[in-house]
N, C-alpha and C positions, 0 to 999 in steps of 0.2 A: 754127490749131493742128494738130498731128499727133496722130491718134487711132488706136489699135489696137482693132478690134472683134473679139471672139472669139465666133463662133457655137458654142455649147456642143455637145459630143459629135461624132458622125460615125461612120460604119461603121469598125470593128465595135462601137464603144462607143456604142450608139444612143440612150441616155437614156430618158426616160419615153415612155409611149404611152397615149393616151386610151383609156378603156374602152368608150366608146359609138361614136365615129366612127373610132377607130384613128389619130387625129392623132399624128404622131411629132415628138418634141422636136428631133431632129437636123435634120429638114427645116424645121420652123418657124423655128428659130433662124437657119438659113442664109438663108432667104428674107428674114426681117426684117433680118438683117445686110447683105445686098446692098442693100436699100432704104435703110437708114440710111447706108451708105457713099455712095450717090448723093445723098442729102439733104445730108450734110455737105460733099461736094465742090461741090454747087450753092451752098452758103453760104460758099465760100472756104476750106474746110479741106482738109487732106490726110488721107485715111483708108485704112487697111490692114485686111485680113482675115487672121485666123490660118489659115483654110481657105476655099477658094473652091468646093470640090466637096463631095460627100456623104461623103468619106472623112476619117478622122482624120489628123493630121500623122504620128503614129507609131502604126501599126496593131497592132504586136506587144505593146505594153505600155501600159496606161492611165496609170500614173504618169508614165512618160516622155513620153507625149503631153501631159499636163497641164503638166509642167515646160517642155516645148518652147514652149508657148503663152506662158507668162510670160517666158521667155528672149527670145522674139521682141520683146517690148516694149523690152527693153534694147538689142537689136541695132538696132532701127529708131529709137531715141532719140525716142520719142513723148512727148507731154505727159500722156497718160492712157491707161488700158486699161479697156475695158468688156467683160465677159464676159456674154453673153446666154443665158438658160436659161428653161425652162418647169418649173414645180414639179409635184410629184405626191406624194400621201400615200395611206394606206389609206382615210381617211374622205372620201367624195365631197362632203361639205358644206364642206370646207376651201376657202377662196377668197382671192383677193387677190394683190397684188404685194408684193415685198419686195426689199431691196437689202442685200447682205452686204459687209462690209469685214473686214480682219484685226483681231484684238483690239487695243485701245488707240486712242488718239486721234491722227489725223494728217490730212493733206490729203485723204485718201479720204473722210472723214466728210462734209465739205462737198459733195463731188461726189455722194455718195449722197443727201444731203438735196435737192439741186437736181434730181436725176433723179426722185426720188420725188414732189416737189412738182409738177413739170411733168407727170408721168404721171398723177397724181391729178387735176390740173386738166383734163387732156384726157379722162379716162375716169372720170367720177364714179361709174359703176357698179362699178368695180374697187376693192375695199376695200384700204386701206393697212395693211399688216401691219408695224408699227414697234415698236422697242424704245426707249422713251423714258427708260430708267433712267440713261443717261449724258448726257442733254440733247440728243440728236440722234435722227434717224429710222432710222438703219441698224441692222441686226443684225450681230453679230460672230461669225465662225467662222474656224477655222484651215484655210483652203482652199488646197490645193496650187497651183492655177492662179494664185492671187494671191501666195502665198509665193514662187513662182519668179520673179516680176517684180522689177525692181530696188527696193531699199529707198528709201523716199521718193517713189516714183512713185505718184500717185493712181490707184487701181485698185479696181474694184468688180465684184461678180457680181450681176446684176439678174435676178430671177425675174419674168417678164412676167405670169403668171397660172398657174392650176392645170389641168393636163391631166386630173387625176383628178376635177375638178368638171365635170359635164355641160354647164352653161351656158358656163363659161369655155373648155372644150375646143372647143365650137362657135365661140366668138368667135375663139380662136387659130387655128382651122382655116380661117377665111375670109380669103383673100388681100386682100379689099377693106379689111380693117382694118390691113394692114401699113404703108401710108403714114402713117396716123395714129399708129401705134405708133412708127415711125421718127421722125416729126416731134416727138413728145413727148420721146423720148430726146434727139434733136438739140437741141431748145430747152433741155433740162436741161443739156446739155454747154455750150451757149453761155452760159446764165445763170451757170454755174460759172466760165466763163472771164472773164466781166465782173466778177464779185465778186473774183476773185483778182488782178485788175490793180492 
């Protein structure tokens, strides 16, 4: 398969920052994305990154930057797009992983389900934050990075954990966890690929 990995944010749009250790979303997502790219390639897939450095694609305008990431998926003619992020909210007790798709039902829902199941299997300490009202695990939101990708392309935004939660910030800040995170996401992608055959 051909996969586009989008490490969320990048300078100057740096994303969330942990309150205790100062772990930064833009750095964590990029590091995890590089490890995931290597994992996928070692398993016979072709993987691309929307950014390979600490910088955004388009530094002058956040909306244009998000659109450019989605457009790249069409240009590269990938089979799926995975945008990786770290969550943050005001309440430090909030915790867990979640996966977003665009509103409605399409091929992205199954991809989100397989990613979440694989991640939860690998990390039982990470709470699964799901919306079961429509029969699947994903949450739905009108996200520009996903809207800009081609219609019909399976595309999701995956929140690894909460940087605003002290325990999860420490977990996300430890590079020793990145291979496990990448492998969990990679297995979710492969499981999705097997189901859709």
